[in-house]
C-alpha positions in Angstrom: 58.8 -80.5 156.5 58.7 -79.6 159.9 59.3 -75.8 159.1 56.7 -76.6 156.1 54.3 -77.7 158.9 55.2 -74.8 161.5 54.1 -72.3 158.4 51.4 -74.0 157.5 50.1 -73.9 161.4 51.0 -70.4 161.5 49.3 -69.5 158.8 46.3 -70.8 160.5 46.8 -69.2 163.5 47.4 -65.4 162.1 43.9 -64.6 161.3 42.8 -65.4 164.6 45.7 -63.3 166.1 44.2 -60.5 163.9 41.0 -61.0 165.0 41.9 -61.0 168.6 43.9 -57.5 167.9 40.9 -55.9 166.6 39.1 -56.5 169.1 41.4 -54.0 171.3 41.7 -51.2 169.4 42.8 -48.1 171.3 40.1 -45.2 170.6 40.9 -41.3 170.5 39.1 -38.8 172.6 39.1 -35.1 173.3 40.7 -33.6 176.3 42.0 -30.3 177.6 46.0 -29.9 177.2 47.2 -29.9 180.6 50.6 -28.8 181.8 50.7 -27.5 185.2 54.8 -26.7 185.8 54.0 -24.8 182.4 51.5 -22.7 183.8 53.8 -22.0 187.0 56.7 -21.0 184.7 54.4 -18.8 182.6 53.0 -17.2 186.2 56.2 -17.1 187.5 57.8 -15.4 184.1 54.3 -12.9 184.2 55.1 -11.8 187.7 58.6 -11.4 187.5 59.9 -8.0 188.4 56.3 -6.5 188.8 55.2 -4.8 191.7 52.3 -6.4 193.6 49.5 -4.3 193.9 48.4 -2.9 197.4 44.7 -4.5 198.1 42.3 -1.5 198.3 40.8 -0.7 201.8 38.0 1.6 202.4 37.7 4.0 205.4 34.9 2.3 208.0 34.3 2.2 211.0 35.1 -0.2 214.1 32.3 -2.2 215.2 34.1 -5.1 216.7 32.0 -3.7 220.1 28.9 -2.8 218.7 25.5 -4.6 219.8 23.7 -5.2 217.0 20.1 -7.2 215.6 21.2 -11.0 214.7 18.2 -12.1 213.5 14.7 -11.1 212.6 13.1 -12.3 216.0 11.2 -9.1 217.7 11.0 -7.5 214.2 7.5 -8.4 213.5 8.1 -8.4 209.6 5.2 -7.9 207.0 4.3 -10.8 204.9 7.1 -10.7 202.0 8.9 -13.5 199.6 12.5 -14.9 200.7 15.3 -12.4 199.4 16.3 -12.5 196.0 19.4 -11.6 194.4 19.6 -8.5 191.6 22.4 -10.1 190.1 24.7 -8.2 188.3 22.2 -5.4 187.3 21.6 -1.9 189.0 17.9 -2.3 189.2 17.7 -2.4 193.0 14.5 0.5 192.6 12.7 -2.4 190.6 13.4 -5.2 193.1 12.6 -3.6 196.3 9.1 -2.0 195.0 8.0 -5.3 193.4 8.8 -6.5 196.6 6.9 -4.0 198.8 3.9 -4.5 195.7 3.9 -8.7 196.8 3.9 -8.1 200.3 1.0 -5.3 199.4 -1.4 -7.7 197.5 -1.1 -10.3 200.0 -2.3 -7.7 203.1 -4.5 -6.4 200.8 -6.2 -10.0 199.9 -4.3 -12.6 201.5 -2.7 -14.1 198.3 1.0 -15.0 198.0 2.3 -13.9 194.8 5.7 -13.9 193.1 6.1 -10.7 190.4 8.3 -10.5 187.5 11.1 -7.9 188.1 12.4 -8.7 184.6 8.7 -7.2 183.3 9.2 -4.2 184.6 12.7 -3.2 183.6 11.7 -4.7 179.9 9.0 -1.7 180.3 11.2 0.5 181.6 13.9 0.4 178.8 11.1 1.1 176.3 10.2 4.7 177.9 13.5 5.1 178.3 14.3 4.9 174.5 10.7 6.7 173.7 11.7 9.9 175.8 15.4 9.8 174.8 13.7 9.5 170.8 11.4 12.3 171.8 14.1 14.8 173.2 16.4 14.4 170.7 19.4 12.3 172.9 19.1 14.4 176.2 18.1 12.0 178.4 19.5 9.6 180.7 20.0 6.1 179.6 21.0 3.7 182.5 20.0 0.8 184.7 19.3 3.1 187.6 15.2 4.3 188.4 13.0 5.5 191.3 10.5 3.3 193.1 7.5 5.3 190.9 8.9 4.2 187.6 7.1 0.9 188.8 4.2 2.5 189.3 4.0 4.4 186.2 5.5 1.1 183.8 2.6 -0.8 185.4 -0.1 1.4 184.5 1.3 1.4 180.5 1.9 -2.4 180.4 0.4 -4.1 183.0 2.6 -6.6 185.2 3.6 -10.5 185.0 4.3 -13.6 187.5 7.3 -14.6 187.8 6.8 -17.7 186.3 5.5 -16.2 183.3 8.6 -14.3 182.9 11.7 -14.7 184.9 14.0 -12.8 182.8 16.8 -15.7 183.0 17.7 -17.9 180.1 17.6 -22.1 180.9 20.3 -22.5 183.5 21.1 -19.0 184.2 21.1 -18.5 187.4 21.8 -14.5 188.4 20.2 -11.6 186.4 23.1 -10.2 184.1 22.3 -6.7 182.3 26.0 -5.7 181.5 25.9 -6.5 178.1 22.1 -5.3 177.6 22.8 -1.7 178.9 25.8 -1.6 176.7 23.8 -2.4 173.3 20.6 -0.3 174.1 23.2 2.8 175.0 25.3 2.2 172.5 22.6 1.9 170.0 20.6 4.9 171.0 24.0 7.4 171.0 24.7 5.9 167.6 21.2 7.4 166.5 22.3 10.6 168.3 25.1 10.8 166.5 23.3 10.1 163.0 20.4 12.4 163.5 17.9 9.7 163.5 15.0 10.2 165.5 12.5 7.6 164.2 10.6 6.4 167.3 9.2 3.9 166.0 12.6 1.9 164.3 14.2 2.8 168.1 11.8 0.9 170.0 11.3 -2.2 167.7 15.7 -2.4 167.7 15.8 -2.0 171.9 12.5 -4.6 171.9 14.7 -6.9 169.9 17.8 -6.0 172.3 15.8 -7.0 175.2 13.8 -10.3 173.8 17.8 -11.5 173.3 18.8 -11.0 176.8 15.6 -11.3 178.9 13.3 -13.0 176.2 10.0 -12.5 174.9 7.3 -11.5 177.2 4.3 -13.6 176.8 0.8 -11.4 175.7 -1.4 -14.0 177.4 -0.6 -16.5 180.1 -2.7 -18.9 182.7 -2.8 -18.3 186.4 -5.4 -20.7 189.0 -7.0 -22.0 185.4 -7.8 -18.4 183.9 -5.8 -16.8 181.0 -4.7 -13.4 181.6 -2.9 -10.4 179.6 -0.6 -8.4 181.7 -2.5 -5.6 182.1 -5.8 -8.0 183.4 -3.6 -9.7 185.5 -2.6 -6.3 187.6 -6.6 -5.3 187.3 -8.4 -8.6 187.9 -6.0 -10.8 189.7 -3.7 -8.4 192.1 -6.6 -5.9 192.0 -3.3 -3.1 192.7 -4.1 0.3 191.4 -1.2 2.1 190.6 -2.5 5.1 192.1 -3.1 4.6 195.2 0.7 4.5 196.0 2.3 8.1 196.4 6.1 8.8 197.2 7.0 10.9 200.5 10.5 12.9 200.2 12.3 15.3 202.4 15.0 17.7 201.5 14.9 21.6 202.2 16.3 22.2 198.7 12.1 22.7 197.7 9.6 23.8 199.5 8.1 21.5 202.6 4.4 21.1 202.1 4.2 20.8 198.2 4.8 17.9 195.6 7.9 18.9 193.9 10.4 17.0 191.9 13.0 14.8 193.3 16.1 16.1 191.3 18.4 13.1 191.0 19.6 11.6 187.8 17.5 8.1 188.5 14.2 10.6 188.5 15.2 10.2 184.6 11.5 11.8 183.3 11.8 14.8 186.3 8.9 13.5 187.9 7.0 16.1 190.6 4.9 14.4 192.4 6.8 13.6 195.5 5.3 14.9 198.9 8.0 16.8 200.1 7.5 17.2 204.4 10.0 17.6 207.2 12.2 15.6 208.5 10.1 14.9 211.5 6.8 14.1 209.5 8.8 12.2 207.1 9.7 9.8 210.1 6.6 9.6 212.0 4.9 8.7 208.5 7.3 6.0 208.4 7.0 4.7 211.8 3.1 4.8 211.9 2.6 3.0 208.5 4.7 0.1 209.7 3.0 0.4 213.0 -0.2 -0.1 211.2 1.3 -3.0 208.6 1.9 -1.6 205.8 5.6 -1.5 203.8 7.6 0.7 202.2 9.8 1.2 199.3 12.6 2.9 200.5 15.5 4.9 198.8 18.5 6.8 200.0 22.3 6.4 200.3 24.4 3.0 201.1 28.0 4.1 200.5 28.9 4.7 204.1 31.5 4.0 206.3 28.5 2.8 208.8 27.7 0.1 206.4 28.9 -3.6 207.5 28.3 -6.3 205.9 29.4 -8.7 208.9 27.6 -7.2 211.4 24.3 -6.5 208.8 24.3 -3.1 210.0 23.8 0.5 208.5 24.7 2.9 211.5 25.9 6.6 211.5 29.3 7.2 213.5 30.0 9.7 215.7 33.0 11.3 213.8 30.1 11.3 210.6 27.8 13.6 213.1 26.5 12.8 216.7 23.3 11.7 216.5 21.1 15.0 218.6 22.8 17.2 215.9 20.6 14.9 212.8 17.9 17.2 211.5 16.7 18.6 208.2 19.8 21.1 208.1 22.0 17.9 208.4 20.4 16.2 205.9 20.4 18.8 203.3 23.9 19.3 203.8 24.9 16.2 202.9 22.7 16.2 199.9 23.8 19.5 198.4 27.7 18.6 198.8 27.0 15.2 197.2 28.5 13.0 199.9 24.8 12.1 200.7 23.6 10.4 196.6 20.7 8.2 195.9 21.9 5.1 195.3 20.2 2.1 196.4 16.5 0.6 197.1 15.5 -1.4 199.5 12.2 -2.9 200.7 11.4 -2.2 204.2 9.4 -4.7 206.3 9.7 -4.3 209.9 10.9 -2.1 213.3 11.5 -3.0 216.8 13.1 -1.3 220.1 15.8 -2.3 221.9 16.8 -0.7 224.9 15.3 2.9 224.1 16.7 2.6 220.6 14.8 1.8 217.2 16.0 -0.7 214.8 14.6 -1.1 211.3 14.6 -4.4 209.3 15.2 -4.4 205.3 14.7 -7.2 202.5 17.8 -6.0 200.2 18.2 -7.7 196.7 22.0 -6.6 196.6 25.1 -8.5 196.7 26.4 -7.9 199.8 23.3 -8.8 201.9 23.5 -12.2 201.3 27.3 -12.3 202.0 26.0 -13.4 205.9 22.9 -14.6 207.6 20.4 -13.5 208.0 20.9 -13.5 204.3 19.1 -10.7 202.1 18.5 -8.6 205.2 20.4 -5.7 207.2 19.6 -3.7 210.1 19.6 -0.1 209.8 19.3 2.5 213.0 16.8 5.3 213.7 19.9 7.7 212.8 20.7 6.1 209.3 17.4 6.3 208.3 17.1 9.9 209.7 20.1 11.0 207.6 20.8 8.9 204.7 17.3 7.5 203.6 15.8 10.4 201.1 12.4 9.1 199.8 10.0 6.1 200.4 6.5 5.0 198.5 3.9 3.8 200.4 -0.2 2.9 200.0 -1.6 6.6 200.1 -3.7 5.4 203.2 -0.6 5.6 205.2 -0.4 9.4 205.0 -4.0 10.2 206.6 -3.4 11.9 209.4 -0.1 13.6 208.2 -0.5 14.4 204.5 -3.4 15.4 202.2 -3.2 13.3 199.1 -4.4 15.1 196.0 
């Protein structure tokens, strides 16, 4: 009887126990399997017997005792937007020149604007595709270009404020055109191999690639309560005339006193509108322009042993050439033998004299300029400008008294 009573009692309690157990059910989740010790084993196995790579080295000047500016004080720079990284792109030509035009809008009209680099790059790729087709593949397809590509593209396509077209996808911090250029180049080379020269089809496909990586540019947008197109924004809001801006070059392989072609790969359309002047005149125009409130888009060679990201400096070491020997011949010699190239564009925004020497301040979109404070800037000696910086763009009025502009 007692056993029966116990059995009855157990039967009465069992549902409650079951219910209690149901309330405490375990749940499954998704996790990334981790086994640090296995990772350590695999790393050791992979490295065993392998020769450890020797870290790459570069021959540079020792600037441990070199006195250089440490900040922007005393340079009296023109108004400019804070430095912006070009990310993983080779579009310094666009970042430097667009930055110059932002400063120009402020100089001329007192407006502070932030302009889209990506939209200008978009137009540049379309023009590259068109020329590639027209030249039957005998035209360079790459990311590099020149300052006057900006003015040429703006005359064709206008420009956009950065807020209307950043070229960045949601959550994307840095520009990255590595896959874009690979896809555009691969497609155009495919057309060349197939002997397919339909320009409309080529442009249509290149635009589709650009739209995927950069986004679709707006045909209309609103600024300060008014609707604009890219062309009307350039003409009516920025009030910038691209024809007011000229390029100045200095090398001996073309006659001085004439407009000539800058013979570098990034001048892929073979523009012949560079005013070629002797080095002395080149430097006078540059310094005069800065002294009168102009800024310049400056291009040249920055892959030099006198570049130091720690000191934020570009200088010419004496083991390259002593200062007193830098002239037109030294400049041309390095350009002719390929030790001076056209590999970077920067925005020249100020200068100052320190102990009888002139220092120049540039705003730079390249990655090394952001490694140390002041981030996004470098200081250039005058010798560096004279020997290594080959050309610049500036408002045509800055040439008055030096060059007769056509």
